[in-house]
C-alpha positions, 0 to 999 in steps of 0.5 A: 927377083922384081922386088929386088930390081925395083929396089936397087933401081930405086937406090940409084934414083938418087945417086946420080947427076947431082952436085950434092945439094939441096933442090935447086928451084926453076925460076920463071913462069909456070908455063915455062916449067911446063915447057921444059918438063915437056922438053926433059921428058921430066914431071914437075914438082909444085911447092904452092906456098905463102910467104905467111905460111908457117909450115912452108917455111920449115920445109923451105929451111929443113926439107929443101935443102937436104942433099939426098932429096936434092939429089932426087928431085934435081935429077928426075923432076923440074921444081918450082915455087909458086906463090899462091897469093902472087898473080901467078898462084891465082892463075895456077889455082884456076887448074889446080885447086889449093885449099891448105899450105903447102900443097905439093903438086906432082904434074906430068908434063902433060899437065895431068896431076900425078900426086897431090899432097897437102901439108908440111913433109919431113925430108925422108918421107917427102923423099919417099914421096918422090920416089913412089911418084916416078915408080908410078910414072911409066911411059914405056907402053906405047913404045911397047905396042909399036915395037911388039907390031914390028918396029925396029926403028933405032930412035923407036929403040933408044926411047923404048929402052930409056922409057923401060929403064926410067920405069925400073923395068927390064930393058936387057931383052930388047937391047940384045935383040937389037945389038944382033944385027948392028955392026956399025957403032959410028952413027949417033942413035947407035951410040946413044942406045949402047950409052943409055943400055948400059945399066949394069957392068955384067953385060955386052952392051957395058963392054961396048960402052967401054969400047967406045968412049972415045965416039961417045965423047962427040955426045956425052961429057967425060962426066957423064960417061964416068958416071955411066961407068961406076954406076953400072958397077955399082948396081952389078956389084949391089945385085951380087950382094943381094943375091949372095953372088961372090963373082958379081961383086968381084967382076964389078970391082975388076972393071972398077980397077980397070976402067976408074982407077983412082976411084977403085979403092973406094968403090971397094970400102963403099961395098963394104959399108952396103954389105955391113949394112945389109947384115946390119953388123954395125961394127963392120960398117963402121970400119968400112965407113972410116976406110972409105972416108979416107980414101973418098978423095975422087969420089964425087959430090953427089955419092958423098952427098948421098953417103952423109944422108944415110949416115945421118939417118941410120947412124947419128947417135954414133960419134964414130959414124959422125966422125966420119961424115964431117970427113966426107961433108968437108970433102963434099963442101969443098968439092962443090960449095954451097950454102947447103953443103957447109951447113951440112958440115956445121950440123955434123959439127954441132952434132958432135959438140964441135961448136968452134967448128960449126960456127966457122962452116956456117960463117963460109955458108953465110959468105956463099948465100949472099950470093945465092939469095934469099932462102940460102940467107934463111937456112943460115939464120935458122942454124945461126939461131940454133947455135946461139 
């Protein structure tokens, strides 16, 4: 059961809060990045590079723009690039030694090193490193100690639940114990507890989330509330598939239909893809993928990006899968135009042999890159060189 919970948590690390693009790096000094990380209670990822380093350029061109990498790192890290031969880099090295390039530092917001990796990585390996770093962080112990001593202040409960969720530990017992004594959900802190605690659809706290959507709108955007509802339904459905419990899957589908009716149909096909992938049934996967692509108009760019990353990783040899991927990539690029989104579309078109379409997508990416900066232009130049 613990392994299943951990697997579901890792799945959800990269599904939300992303805009379907690669890593968005913080532009500021190291001290400012530390302050930002402290304010957001996030670890920091540092790309310690030099301008002449070939492997550094490979990561900048092929790894950092990856949508799945972006989904994970943008949501969970403050990301910063530091040129080790510049003034900032020379100061940084006094505390964090760098002897080879690139050096990939993962540093907590208190300045302690969580992990140090030397050398360029592939996108999938880099993604796995990021997940392992997040899995190693556990801020719940201090809150647990205070809770076990009888602390029941709502702010303590909120922080305890949030830290448990972030470290992949179950929080429902703490949530239910607190909610037994709560009848007033008009206060901001109780609403924040409900929002943070509603991780799965098969729970009382999810019903409270739905019941108090109007009040929650004071604290959270419509997109945040929608994402929380979707993620909770998806988590319950995936738990049902993993445990072979059809009632959980059907419950999640019904709640999607009631709360997000415009996405309910695509949700069913997405679950079909996940189930087929678990069963290693390629025929069923391709059928569900095709249906999902035709009904994905209301899906957010972040989920489309995650699906595309999965297709390219596990089904790149299938022209049928890549055909559906083109539809999804085009939709994602239209929803959130960026250099990375259109280069991804161009890459898939090129894989299918559509050089004309690939060039057109690359030209769109080129026009966007002029606004996004030198790194985006490098990404376009690399693809155009490959296209010939």
